[in-house]
C-alpha angles and dihedrals in degrees: 000000000000119000113259117252124248113261123217114195117206119198127215133225122311095028145056141224092291090068086077091063098115092041091051093054092046093050090047090053088052092057103262104143103175105065125159133175115197119217104216121200093224090218098120139341089251092053093047093047091049093050089050092047090052090055093047091050089058091060123086114216135012121344131197114204116213120192131187122203108319087008085075090066089049094053090044089057099036100039096089096094115115095238092055103101100175148002128225120195117201109193084322144148113258102184124188123226110301094017127113132197088244093054091048091049092050091051094044108020114204119233095259098039092117090059092071115096130184119219127219091269094056099258120136120227136181104236106257094227089052098041098096095051094038106042112007109029091142093059130080117268090251094052091047091049091055090048092048093052095044098040116142109231118212125212102267090228089065089071089063097052112117126229112242106196116005111223091207088074089068106022131068107259139190129193127203110204118213107194092187096049107125099193101052130035114240113258095012092183123016103182091096092057089074096048 
């Protein structure tokens, strides 16, 4: 039996690497021994892709990149490294060249889009009183409260950064559709489905 690849988990907006906690334990139970969760700065798509590439370059052997929400744009941009053998999108953006998550969201607004609010410094937050219903409706009220208070706000401008060369055009890719996701529209870009 072939050795399992390393998995690099890439978070989306409003959270960090720790949001993958339950996924990490499940993957560990399934025998994946090389697990990594990148902590992106959420300052620009280029910065986040570079941080992800740096983590991937530290890993010997094949790597599968997994992105959630905005993390899909990051793996789309960062997945060009030779040891990346596949991409997995979890309710994620999969932009084509010249597209941005912000453009896709403007064209197909997700259900909770109006619950995002920029602050005076240019960071984008999910309104705390709307966090549970917008971002974490499947969690307990207590878990959602902690996530709302500790959310990691991205620079709003990051949402408008365009993908340059989508890795899904050259790498095997899978997409998990979440029809009840309130922060991203299902199948945010479908061009890659025909590749």
